[in-house]
C-alpha positions as CSV (number, residue, x, y, z in Angstrom):
1,M,98.4,114.6,117.7
2,T,98.3,114.0,113.6
3,K,98.0,111.1,111.9
4,G,101.1,109.4,109.8
5,Y,101.1,108.3,106.2
6,W,103.0,105.7,104.1
7,I,102.3,106.5,100.1
8,A,104.1,103.9,98.1
9,R,104.2,103.4,94.6
10,V,105.4,99.9,93.3
11,D,106.0,98.0,90.2
12,V,105.6,94.3,91.1
13,A,107.6,92.1,88.6
14,D,107.1,89.1,90.2
15,P,103.5,88.7,91.8
16,D,104.0,85.2,93.5
17,A,107.1,86.1,95.3
18,Y,105.5,89.7,96.0
19,K,102.8,87.3,98.1
20,R,105.4,86.9,100.7
21,Y,106.1,90.3,101.5
22,V,102.3,90.9,101.7
23,A,102.2,88.0,104.3
24,A,105.0,89.1,106.4
25,N,104.0,92.9,106.7
26,A,100.5,91.9,108.2
27,E,102.2,91.7,111.7
28,P,104.1,95.0,111.7
29,F,101.1,96.8,110.2
30,R,98.7,95.0,113.1
31,K,101.1,96.1,115.6
32,Y,101.6,99.7,114.7
33,G,98.0,100.3,114.0
34,A,98.1,100.8,110.0
35,R,95.0,100.9,108.3
36,F,94.8,100.4,104.1
37,L,93.3,103.8,102.6
38,V,94.6,103.0,99.0
39,R,95.5,99.6,98.1
40,G,96.2,99.2,94.3
41,G,93.1,99.7,92.1
42,K,92.2,102.3,89.2
43,F,94.0,105.1,88.9
44,E,94.5,108.2,86.5
45,N,98.3,109.7,86.2
46,P,97.4,113.4,84.5
47,E,101.0,114.6,85.7
48,G,104.5,113.3,86.6
49,A,105.7,109.7,86.7
50,S,103.8,106.8,88.2
51,R,104.2,103.1,88.8
52,T,101.6,100.1,88.4
53,R,100.4,100.1,92.4
54,N,99.6,102.8,94.6
55,V,99.1,102.4,98.3
56,V,98.3,104.4,100.8
57,L,98.6,103.4,104.5
58,E,97.3,105.6,107.8
59,F,98.9,105.0,111.0
60,P,97.7,106.6,114.3
61,S,100.4,109.0,114.4
62,Y,103.4,110.1,112.5
63,Q,105.6,108.2,115.4
64,A,104.2,105.1,114.7
65,A,104.4,105.5,111.1
66,L,108.3,105.9,111.6
67,D,108.5,103.2,114.3
68,C,106.7,100.6,111.9
69,W,109.3,101.1,109.0
70,H,112.2,101.1,111.4
71,S,110.8,97.9,113.3
72,P,112.7,94.5,113.0
73,E,109.4,93.0,111.7
74,Y,108.8,95.4,108.8
75,Q,112.7,95.3,108.0
76,A,112.7,91.8,107.5
77,A,109.4,91.7,105.4
78,I,110.9,94.3,102.9
79,K,113.5,91.7,102.1
80,F,110.8,89.7,100.2
81,R,109.9,92.5,97.8
82,A,113.7,93.6,97.2
83,A,114.5,93.8,93.4
84,P,114.0,92.0,91.3
85,V,110.5,91.1,93.3
86,A,109.5,94.7,93.0
87,E,110.6,98.1,92.5
88,C,109.2,101.0,95.4
89,D,109.3,104.3,96.0
90,M,107.9,105.3,99.6
91,V,107.4,108.6,101.4
92,I,106.5,108.5,105.2
93,I,104.7,111.7,105.7
94,E,102.9,113.7,108.5
95,G,99.0,114.5,108.2
96,Y,97.5,117.8,107.9
97,D,95.3,118.9,110.5
98,G,95.0,122.6,109.5
99,P,92.4,125.0,107.9
100,Q,90.8,123.5,104.8
101,P,89.4,125.5,101.7
102,A,86.1,127.0,102.3
């Protein structure tokens, strides 16, 4: 079974209010087995558009990633980061388990 991932790009306008979102998302992330691979940090944007914060979450499966997004707990949490608190671009994607470059 391939893993699932959330890839998010976020601009946070109100860091204090955003902390409520971070506190509220902890429970659904734990419940669905999420693990942060990227959570902010330095980055370069050599091509295309970007936002100021990048996050990559790994889930045990693509279905777990979808289930977390659609869960009542997470849907309640995202209300805390809605505009004007933050703007977010999100992709939920299935991991790749095929051949790699030699």
